[in-house]
C-alpha positions as CSV (number, residue, x, y, z in Angstrom):
1,X,-0.1,19.9,-9.4
2,X,0.7,16.4,-7.7
3,X,3.2,13.8,-8.9
4,X,1.5,9.8,-8.2
5,X,4.4,8.7,-9.4
6,X,7.8,8.0,-11.8
7,X,8.8,5.3,-14.4
8,X,12.5,4.3,-14.0
9,X,13.7,1.6,-16.3
10,X,16.6,-0.5,-15.3
11,X,18.6,-3.6,-16.5
12,X,18.7,-5.9,-13.4
13,X,15.1,-5.9,-11.5
14,X,16.0,-8.1,-8.8
15,X,18.8,-6.3,-7.8
16,X,17.0,-2.7,-8.0
17,X,14.6,-4.6,-6.1
18,X,16.9,-5.8,-3.2
19,X,18.3,-2.1,-3.1
20,X,15.2,-0.4,-2.8
21,X,13.7,-2.9,-0.2
22,X,16.7,-3.6,1.9
23,X,18.9,-0.4,2.1
24,X,16.3,1.9,1.2
25,X,13.1,0.3,3.2
26,X,10.9,0.5,0.5
27,X,7.7,-2.0,0.7
28,X,7.6,-3.7,-2.4
29,X,4.9,-7.0,-2.9
30,X,5.9,-8.0,-6.5
31,X,8.6,-10.9,-6.4
32,X,12.2,-10.2,-7.7
33,X,11.3,-11.9,-11.4
34,X,8.8,-9.3,-12.3
35,X,8.4,-6.7,-14.8
36,X,7.6,-3.7,-12.9
37,X,7.0,-3.1,-9.5
38,X,5.6,-0.1,-7.0
39,X,7.6,1.1,-4.2
40,X,5.7,2.4,-1.1
41,X,7.2,4.2,1.3
42,X,5.3,5.8,4.3
């Protein structure tokens, strides 16, 4: 069995994007005002 992804609901997408991108180092290609994002890490 392989896990391809999960969904996490957040109240403040822009803050979540900055945290995952700037602190945890994920690649995020969507703008901060988007409705959903895909986190890419190695």
